[in-house]
C-alpha positions, 0 to 999 in steps of 0.5 A: 452206739459207735460212741459206747464201743468206742468209749468201752475200748478207752475205758478198757485201754485205761484199765488195762494201764492203770494195772499196768502202773499198779503192777509197777508200783507193787514190784519191789524194783519199784519200791527201791527206784521210789525209795532211792530219792526218798533215802537220798532226801532223808540221809541229806535231811540226817546230814543237815541236822547233824551239822546243825547240832555241831554248829548249835553246840560250837556257838554254845562254846563260842558264847562260853568263850565270850562270857568269861573273856567279858568277866576276866577283862571286868576283873582286869578294870577292877585291878586297874583301877585298884592299881591307878588308885594306889599309884595316886595315894603313893605319889601323893606319899611321895611329895609329902616326903618330898616336903618334909625332905625340904622342911627338914633340909631348911631346917638344918640349914637355920641350925647351921646358920645359926650355929655358924656350920657351912653346909 
């Protein structure tokens, strides 16, 4: 029976400790103590979410800039290709004009020789 007396004492001490913890948890000061870390974590979470949102917006803006730069580069490549084509055409026209000029000069030279003119 002696163990019953000591066991009831232990149960009584545990009960009083539980009551003390309940009173501490129910008091407003303890609520504030518990809410402090939670509020800090929620503020940190909110700040992280805001940073993530800003990063997503920045990424979207940069992707849009990249896409427009790629489109502009394609336009310039197309223009460059057309300009190169035009340069080839103009160069061929110059070669043809030089050939005609040589032919005309040769014809004039022959006519002058035929007519005994000195050029």
